[in-house]
C-alpha positions as CSV (number, residue, x, y, z in Angstrom):
1,M,-19.8,10.6,5.7
2,T,-18.4,7.2,6.7
3,E,-16.4,7.2,9.9
4,Y,-14.0,4.2,10.2
5,K,-12.7,2.7,13.4
6,M,-9.4,1.0,14.4
7,L,-9.1,-2.6,15.5
8,I,-7.4,-3.1,18.8
9,N,-7.6,-6.3,20.8
10,G,-10.5,-7.5,18.8
11,E,-12.6,-4.4,19.2
12,F,-13.4,-1.5,16.8
13,V,-12.5,1.7,18.6
14,T,-12.1,5.4,18.0
15,S,-9.1,7.3,19.1
16,T,-8.7,7.9,22.9
17,T,-8.5,11.6,22.1
18,G,-11.7,11.5,20.0
19,K,-9.9,13.2,17.1
20,V,-10.6,12.3,13.5
21,V,-9.0,13.3,10.3
22,D,-10.4,13.8,6.8
23,D,-9.5,11.2,4.2
24,I,-9.0,12.9,0.8
25,N,-9.6,11.5,-2.7
26,P,-6.5,12.8,-4.6
27,A,-8.3,12.7,-7.9
28,T,-11.1,15.1,-6.8
29,G,-9.7,16.8,-3.7
30,E,-12.9,15.9,-1.9
31,V,-13.2,14.4,1.6
32,I,-14.4,10.8,1.2
33,A,-14.3,9.5,4.8
34,R,-13.1,10.3,8.3
35,V,-10.7,8.1,10.3
36,P,-9.4,8.2,13.8
37,E,-6.3,10.1,14.5
38,S,-4.4,7.5,16.5
39,S,-2.7,8.6,19.8
40,L,0.3,7.2,21.6
41,E,-2.1,5.6,24.1
42,D,-3.9,3.8,21.2
43,M,-0.6,2.5,20.0
44,E,0.4,1.3,23.5
45,K,-2.9,-0.5,23.8
46,A,-2.4,-2.2,20.4
47,V,1.2,-3.3,21.3
48,A,0.0,-4.6,24.7
49,A,-2.8,-6.6,23.0
50,A,-0.4,-8.1,20.5
51,R,2.1,-8.9,23.2
52,A,-0.5,-10.6,25.4
53,A,-1.9,-12.5,22.4
54,F,1.6,-13.8,21.6
55,D,2.7,-14.6,25.1
56,D,-0.4,-16.6,25.9
57,G,-0.2,-18.6,22.7
58,R,-3.7,-17.9,21.5
59,W,-2.4,-17.8,17.9
60,S,1.0,-19.5,17.9
61,G,-0.4,-22.2,20.1
62,L,-3.0,-23.2,17.4
63,T,-2.2,-26.0,15.1
64,H,-0.8,-25.0,11.7
65,G,-4.0,-26.3,10.2
66,A,-6.2,-24.1,12.4
67,R,-4.2,-21.0,11.5
68,S,-4.4,-22.0,7.9
69,T,-8.2,-22.3,8.0
70,I,-8.6,-18.8,9.4
71,L,-6.3,-17.2,6.9
72,E,-8.0,-19.0,4.1
73,K,-11.4,-17.7,5.3
74,L,-9.9,-14.2,5.3
75,A,-8.7,-14.7,1.7
76,Q,-12.2,-15.8,0.7
77,L,-13.7,-12.7,2.4
78,I,-11.4,-10.4,0.4
79,E,-12.7,-12.0,-2.7
80,A,-16.3,-11.8,-1.6
81,N,-15.8,-8.1,-0.9
82,L,-13.8,-7.4,-4.1
83,D,-16.1,-4.6,-5.4
84,E,-16.1,-2.6,-2.2
85,L,-12.4,-3.0,-1.5
86,S,-11.6,-2.0,-5.1
87,R,-13.8,1.0,-4.9
88,L,-12.2,2.1,-1.6
89,E,-8.7,1.5,-3.0
90,S,-9.4,3.6,-6.1
91,L,-11.0,6.4,-4.1
92,D,-8.2,6.5,-1.6
93,T,-5.2,6.3,-4.0
94,G,-6.5,7.9,-7.3
95,K,-5.6,4.8,-9.2
96,P,-7.9,3.5,-12.0
97,I,-10.6,1.2,-10.9
98,K,-9.6,-1.4,-13.4
99,L,-6.1,-1.6,-11.8
100,A,-7.5,-2.0,-8.3
101,R,-10.3,-4.4,-9.2
102,D,-8.6,-6.6,-11.8
103,S,-5.1,-6.6,-10.5
104,D,-4.2,-5.3,-7.0
105,I,-7.1,-6.8,-4.9
106,P,-7.2,-10.2,-6.6
107,F,-3.4,-10.5,-6.3
108,A,-3.7,-9.6,-2.6
109,A,-6.3,-12.4,-2.2
110,D,-4.0,-14.9,-4.1
111,N,-1.1,-14.0,-1.9
112,L,-3.2,-14.7,1.3
113,H,-4.4,-18.0,-0.3
114,F,-0.7,-18.9,-0.7
115,F,0.2,-18.1,2.9
116,A,-2.8,-20.0,4.2
117,G,-1.4,-23.1,2.5
118,A,2.2,-22.4,3.5
119,A,1.1,-22.1,7.2
120,R,0.7,-25.9,7.1
121,Q,4.3,-26.5,6.0
122,L,6.4,-24.6,8.6
123,S,8.1,-27.8,9.8
124,G,11.6,-28.1,11.4
125,V,14.3,-30.4,10.1
126,A,15.4,-33.6,11.9
127,S,19.1,-34.0,11.4
128,S,21.5,-36.8,11.8
129,E,23.5,-37.5,14.9
130,Y,26.5,-35.3,14.2
131,T,28.3,-35.9,17.4
132,G,27.4,-39.6,17.5
133,G,25.6,-39.2,20.8
134,H,23.0,-36.6,20.1
135,T,20.1,-36.0,17.7
136,S,19.8,-32.4,16.5
137,I,16.4,-30.9,15.6
138,I,15.7,-27.6,14.0
139,R,12.6,-25.7,15.1
140,R,11.2,-22.8,13.1
141,E,9.5,-20.5,15.6
142,P,7.7,-17.1,15.3
143,I,9.6,-13.9,16.2
144,G,6.9,-12.4,18.4
145,V,5.2,-9.0,18.0
146,V,5.6,-7.6,14.5
147,A,5.1,-3.9,13.8
148,S,4.2,-3.5,10.1
149,V,4.0,-0.2,8.2
150,A,2.7,-0.1,4.6
151,P,2.9,2.6,1.9
152,W,0.2,4.4,0.0
153,N,0.8,3.1,-3.5
154,Y,-0.6,-0.4,-3.0
155,P,-2.3,-0.2,0.4
156,L,-4.1,-3.5,0.6
157,M,-1.6,-5.6,-1.4
158,M,1.3,-4.4,0.8
159,L,-0.8,-5.1,3.9
160,I,-1.2,-8.7,2.8
161,W,2.4,-9.1,1.8
162,K,3.2,-8.2,5.4
163,I,0.5,-9.8,7.5
164,G,0.3,-13.0,5.4
165,P,3.7,-14.5,6.3
166,A,3.7,-12.9,9.8
167,L,0.4,-14.5,10.8
168,A,1.1,-17.7,9.0
169,A,4.3,-18.1,11.0
170,G,2.4,-17.6,14.3
171,N,3.4,-13.9,15.0
172,T,1.0,-11.3,16.3
173,V,0.8,-7.9,14.4
174,V,0.3,-4.2,14.9
175,F,-0.3,-2.8,11.5
176,K,-0.3,0.9,10.5
177,P,-1.3,1.9,7.0
178,S,-0.1,5.1,5.4
179,P,-2.0,8.2,6.6
180,E,-3.0,8.9,2.9
181,T,-4.6,5.5,2.4
182,P,-6.2,3.9,5.5
183,L,-9.5,2.8,4.2
184,T,-8.9,-0.7,2.9
185,A,-6.8,-1.6,5.9
186,L,-9.6,-0.5,8.3
187,K,-12.0,-2.5,6.2
188,L,-9.8,-5.5,6.4
189,G,-9.9,-5.3,10.2
190,E,-13.6,-5.9,9.9
191,L,-13.0,-8.9,7.7
192,A,-10.3,-10.3,10.0
193,V,-12.8,-10.4,12.9
194,E,-15.4,-12.1,10.7
195,A,-12.8,-14.6,9.6
196,G,-12.1,-15.6,13.2
197,I,-8.7,-14.1,13.9
198,P,-8.5,-14.0,17.7
199,A,-8.5,-10.8,19.7
200,G,-5.1,-9.1,19.8
201,V,-3.5,-11.2,17.0
202,L,-4.0,-8.5,14.4
203,N,-4.4,-4.9,15.4
204,I,-4.8,-2.1,12.9
205,I,-4.2,1.5,14.0
206,T,-4.1,4.7,12.1
207,D,-1.5,7.5,11.9
208,G,-1.1,10.2,14.5
209,P,1.5,12.4,16.2
210,E,4.7,10.4,16.9
211,V,2.8,7.1,16.5
212,A,5.0,5.6,13.8
213,P,8.4,6.4,15.4
214,S,7.2,5.2,18.8
215,L,5.8,2.0,17.3
216,V,8.9,0.9,15.5
217,S,11.1,1.6,18.5
218,H,8.8,0.1,21.1
219,K,10.5,-2.3,23.6
220,D,7.7,-4.9,23.2
221,V,8.0,-5.0,19.4
222,N,10.3,-7.8,18.3
223,M,10.3,-7.1,14.6
224,V,9.6,-4.1,12.3
225,S,8.5,-4.7,8.7
226,I,8.2,-1.6,6.5
227,T,7.7,-0.9,2.8
228,G,8.5,2.7,2.0
229,S,11.2,5.1,1.0
230,T,14.9,4.4,1.5
231,R,15.0,7.3,3.9
232,S,12.3,5.7,6.0
233,G,14.1,2.4,6.0
234,K,17.3,4.0,7.3
235,Y,15.3,5.5,10.2
236,V,13.8,2.1,11.1
237,V,17.3,0.5,11.2
238,Q,18.5,3.2,13.6
239,A,15.3,3.1,15.7
240,S,15.5,-0.7,16.0
241,A,19.1,-0.7,17.2
242,E,18.3,-0.1,20.9
243,T,16.6,-3.4,21.3
244,I,18.2,-5.3,18.4
245,K,14.9,-5.8,16.6
246,R,14.6,-7.9,13.4
247,V,14.0,-5.6,10.5
248,H,12.5,-6.3,7.1
249,L,12.7,-3.5,4.6
250,E,11.3,-3.1,1.0
251,L,12.4,0.3,-0.1
252,G,12.9,2.5,-3.1
253,G,13.9,1.6,-6.7
254,K,15.1,3.0,-9.9
255,A,14.6,0.1,-12.3
256,P,16.7,-0.1,-15.5
257,F,15.0,-1.3,-18.7
258,I,17.7,-2.5,-21.1
259,V,16.8,-2.7,-24.8
260,Y,19.4,-4.5,-26.9
261,P,19.5,-4.0,-30.7
262,D,18.0,-7.5,-31.4
263,A,15.0,-6.9,-29.1
264,D,11.4,-7.1,-30.3
265,L,10.8,-3.4,-30.7
266,E,7.0,-3.6,-30.4
267,A,7.2,-5.7,-27.3
268,A,9.8,-3.5,-25.7
269,T,7.9,-0.3,-26.3
270,Q,4.7,-1.8,-25.1
271,G,6.6,-3.1,-22.0
272,A,8.1,0.3,-21.3
273,V,4.7,2.0,-21.3
274,V,3.1,-0.6,-19.1
275,G,6.2,-0.9,-16.8
276,G,6.8,2.8,-16.6
277,F,3.4,4.3,-16.2
278,V,1.8,1.6,-14.0
279,N,0.0,3.2,-11.1
280,C,1.0,6.7,-12.4
281,G,4.6,5.6,-12.0
282,Q,4.2,5.3,-8.2
283,D,5.8,1.8,-8.1
284,C,9.2,0.9,-6.7
285,T,9.7,-1.5,-9.6
286,A,8.6,0.9,-12.3
287,A,10.7,1.0,-15.5
288,T,12.1,4.5,-15.0
289,R,15.5,4.2,-16.7
290,I,15.2,3.1,-20.3
291,Y,18.6,2.2,-21.8
292,V,18.4,1.8,-25.6
293,H,21.1,0.7,-28.0
294,E,22.2,3.6,-30.2
295,S,21.4,1.6,-33.4
296,I,17.7,1.4,-32.6
297,Y,17.3,4.5,-30.4
298,D,15.4,6.6,-32.9
299,D,13.0,3.8,-33.9
300,F,12.4,2.9,-30.3
301,L,11.6,6.5,-29.3
302,S,9.2,6.9,-32.3
303,S,7.3,3.8,-31.2
304,L,7.4,4.7,-27.5
305,L,6.1,8.2,-27.9
306,A,3.3,7.1,-30.2
307,K,2.1,4.8,-27.5
308,V,2.5,7.4,-24.7
309,K,0.3,9.7,-26.6
310,Q,-2.5,7.1,-26.4
311,I,-2.4,6.9,-22.6
312,R,-5.8,8.0,-21.3
313,V,-5.4,10.2,-18.2
314,G,-8.5,11.0,-16.2
315,D,-11.2,10.0,-13.8
316,P,-10.1,6.8,-11.9
317,S,-13.7,5.6,-11.7
318,K,-14.1,5.2,-15.5
319,E,-13.3,1.9,-17.1
320,S,-11.5,3.7,-20.0
321,T,-9.0,5.5,-17.7
322,D,-5.4,4.1,-18.0
323,M,-3.7,6.5,-15.6
324,G,-5.3,8.3,-12.6
325,S,-3.9,10.9,-10.3
326,L,-0.8,11.1,-8.1
327,I,-1.4,10.4,-4.4
328,S,-1.3,14.0,-3.1
329,A,-0.6,17.7,-3.9
330,R,2.7,17.2,-2.2
331,Q,3.7,14.3,-4.5
332,L,2.5,16.3,-7.5
333,Q,4.8,19.2,-6.5
334,R,7.7,16.7,-5.9
335,V,7.3,15.2,-9.4
336,E,7.0,18.6,-11.0
337,G,10.2,19.7,-9.2
338,F,12.2,16.8,-10.6
339,V,11.0,17.5,-14.2
340,E,11.7,21.3,-13.9
341,R,15.3,20.6,-12.5
342,A,15.9,18.1,-15.3
343,L,14.9,20.7,-17.9
344,R,17.2,23.4,-16.3
345,D,20.1,20.9,-16.2
346,G,19.8,20.4,-20.0
347,A,17.6,17.3,-20.4
348,N,15.2,17.2,-23.3
349,I,11.5,16.7,-22.5
350,L,10.1,14.7,-25.4
351,I,6.5,14.6,-24.2
352,G,4.5,15.7,-21.2
353,G,6.4,17.4,-18.4
354,K,3.6,19.4,-16.7
355,R,0.4,19.0,-14.7
356,A,-2.5,17.6,-16.6
357,S,-5.8,19.4,-16.6
358,I,-8.9,17.1,-16.4
359,A,-12.3,18.6,-17.0
360,G,-14.4,18.3,-13.9
361,L,-11.4,17.3,-11.8
362,E,-9.6,20.6,-11.5
363,K,-8.6,19.9,-7.9
364,G,-7.1,16.5,-8.8
365,C,-3.4,15.7,-8.6
366,F,-2.8,14.8,-12.3
367,F,0.5,14.9,-14.2
368,E,1.1,14.2,-17.8
369,P,2.9,11.0,-18.9
370,T,6.4,12.2,-19.4
371,V,9.4,11.0,-21.3
372,I,12.8,12.7,-20.9
373,A,15.9,12.1,-23.0
374,E,19.1,12.3,-20.8
375,D,22.4,10.5,-21.6
376,R,24.3,11.8,-18.6
377,Q,24.4,9.0,-16.0
378,D,25.1,11.3,-13.1
379,A,22.0,13.5,-13.8
380,E,19.5,13.7,-10.9
381,I,16.7,12.5,-13.1
382,V,18.7,9.3,-13.8
383,Q,19.9,8.7,-10.3
384,S,16.9,9.6,-8.1
385,E,13.6,7.9,-7.6
386,V,10.9,10.3,-8.9
387,F,7.9,8.1,-8.1
388,G,5.7,9.6,-10.8
389,P,4.9,9.1,-14.5
390,V,8.4,10.1,-15.7
391,L,10.6,7.8,-17.9
392,V,14.2,8.7,-18.7
393,V,15.6,7.3,-22.0
394,S,19.4,7.0,-22.5
395,R,21.6,5.7,-25.3
396,F,24.3,3.0,-24.9
397,S,26.9,1.5,-27.2
398,T,28.2,-1.7,-25.6
399,E,27.0,-4.5,-23.3
400,D,29.6,-3.7,-20.7
401,E,28.6,0.0,-20.7
402,V,24.9,-0.6,-20.2
403,L,25.4,-3.1,-17.4
404,R,27.7,-0.7,-15.6
405,K,25.2,2.1,-16.0
406,A,22.3,-0.1,-14.9
407,N,24.1,-1.0,-11.7
408,G,25.2,2.6,-11.2
409,V,22.6,3.7,-8.7
410,V,22.1,3.1,-5.0
411,Y,19.0,1.1,-5.6
412,G,18.7,-2.6,-6.5
413,L,15.0,-3.7,-6.5
414,A,14.1,-4.7,-10.1
415,A,15.4,-4.6,-13.7
416,S,14.5,-5.9,-17.1
417,V,16.4,-7.0,-20.2
418,W,15.0,-7.1,-23.7
419,T,16.8,-9.4,-26.2
420,R,16.3,-12.5,-28.3
421,D,19.9,-13.7,-27.4
422,I,19.7,-16.2,-24.6
423,Y,23.4,-15.8,-23.8
424,K,23.2,-12.1,-23.6
425,A,20.1,-12.4,-21.4
426,M,21.8,-14.8,-19.0
427,R,24.9,-12.7,-18.8
428,A,22.8,-9.7,-17.9
429,S,20.7,-11.6,-15.3
430,Q,24.0,-12.6,-13.6
431,A,25.6,-9.1,-13.7
432,L,22.6,-7.0,-12.7
433,Q,22.5,-6.2,-9.0
434,F,18.8,-6.3,-8.5
435,G,16.4,-8.6,-6.5
436,T,14.2,-9.3,-9.6
437,V,15.4,-9.4,-13.2
438,W,12.8,-9.9,-15.9
439,I,13.7,-11.1,-19.4
440,N,11.4,-9.6,-22.1
441,D,8.9,-8.4,-19.6
442,H,8.5,-6.0,-16.8
443,L,6.3,-6.0,-13.7
444,P,4.8,-9.5,-13.3
445,L,5.1,-11.0,-9.8
446,T,3.7,-14.3,-8.4
447,S,3.0,-15.3,-4.9
448,E,5.2,-18.4,-5.2
449,M,8.4,-16.3,-5.9
450,P,10.2,-13.8,-3.7
451,H,10.4,-10.1,-4.1
452,G,12.9,-7.8,-2.4
453,G,15.9,-5.6,-3.1
454,Y,19.7,-5.4,-3.1
455,K,21.7,-2.4,-1.8
456,E,19.6,0.5,-0.5
457,S,16.4,-1.1,-1.9
458,G,16.1,-3.1,1.3
459,I,16.6,-6.2,3.4
460,G,14.7,-9.4,3.1
461,K,11.9,-10.8,0.8
462,D,8.2,-10.5,0.5
463,M,6.0,-13.4,-0.8
464,S,7.0,-17.0,-1.3
465,Q,8.4,-19.5,1.2
466,Y,11.5,-17.3,1.4
467,S,9.5,-14.6,3.3
468,F,9.4,-17.0,6.3
469,E,13.1,-16.4,6.7
470,E,12.1,-12.9,7.8
471,Y,9.2,-13.8,10.1
472,T,10.7,-16.8,11.9
473,Q,13.7,-17.6,14.0
474,I,15.7,-20.8,14.1
475,K,16.2,-22.9,17.3
476,H,18.6,-25.8,17.5
477,V,17.4,-28.5,19.9
478,M,20.1,-31.1,20.8
479,I,19.0,-34.3,22.5
480,E,21.5,-36.5,24.3
481,L,21.0,-40.1,23.6
482,G,23.3,-42.2,25.9
483,G,22.0,-41.4,29.3
484,Q,25.5,-41.4,31.0
485,A,26.0,-38.9,33.7
486,R,29.7,-38.4,32.9
487,K,30.7,-38.0,29.2
488,D,34.1,-38.8,27.9
489,W,34.8,-35.1,27.1
490,H,34.0,-33.8,30.6
491,Y,37.6,-34.2,31.8
492,T,38.5,-31.2,29.7
493,I,36.5,-29.0,32.1
494,F,36.2,-31.1,35.3
495,G,38.2,-34.0,36.6
496,D,40.7,-36.3,35.0
497,A,40.6,-38.4,31.8
498,E,39.6,-42.0,32.5
């Protein structure tokens, strides 16, 4: 049984308490590894190491090129260890190996390649002499110590989305993965040391009693970056208030998927299956609210259900598996509860709706791909984030109606519009209150473009140059040019006008 260690101040360590916890494969219910149970003392050591590393300039004091070189080496090591990282990610999350190997881990490496390059371009701006007697310069500087917390649905990818811009900008980091999925984060700690990241610059600790709340409220932490539920984000905002920390939040979603009558029906139903059931529906951008024009509703459903029946649910280690397990028994019960309440409230379950039984994996957390018909906008299944393989299909009549319904949730992370009409697409992209709007597609992201939400889906952006707005602060430097001791405006404060 492999026992992993945390990375604190450049050293691989166990918990100060000596306690370990079992790491469970949700597809089998079996223990796959043991990891330290972090203590408050461990967390304090990690924050102190990050604080010292920032204050002495061992990272921010490097040239941009030197930081870039180390981050690029780390990106290359991720690629060199693709098979192991993919295997660990699949075991830890229950997601299909093909999703981890051919999508998640390569995209994480690409993202780090991007930030390695972007680290060389964090320049300030020289401005004109606005007063006539001074030159103004803008400096873009790191925030300080960043506490980062990532979720269990995309463990390594979310880790890179956080530490990439934070480290590229010159910050130091204390990173805590989800307690359900620590393995790839702890493995990345090994790769970070191999890449040459100095001691204390990146610290990776595990979960433990009171560790997360104490970390995000710590007086020596300057910024908190979290991807998680909206509830978690609200807690972080409250916890950060005492010391006015910078916060970056990527939270929940309930993405609308709008299908107009002129849409390519085959493309739209294919997109709904891919966009809705990705990662077993455990994706904040998943296409969970399908709004279909009443004139094509029946045809759309017929095509959609035919495709859903073809989804292969099963062993995540098999290349043929399309959908693996949910992350835990607790999440399985949560999804099941949503579906049962929807049924009691009068919704129509068109397919699925119950736990899936997989031969040889009876202890796994599997749920059938599910499609529910529900036209009531205020229904819980329409309004709340299920975070499972559950799509809700609703009819609409007019353009104004569907845009109003699409915006009619507390979330605002992602949306998609399916139409051949460029004018209709552009009107929708303007009206939809979501951080990402796809036209005739759903899910693709790229390292060069930002990702983040409106409303209760969060604050700030991951990826792209825009993410540096989160991980840097702006300083105005004003240089007096004349050299005179007494300026012509001084009399307004001291003395008489000359």
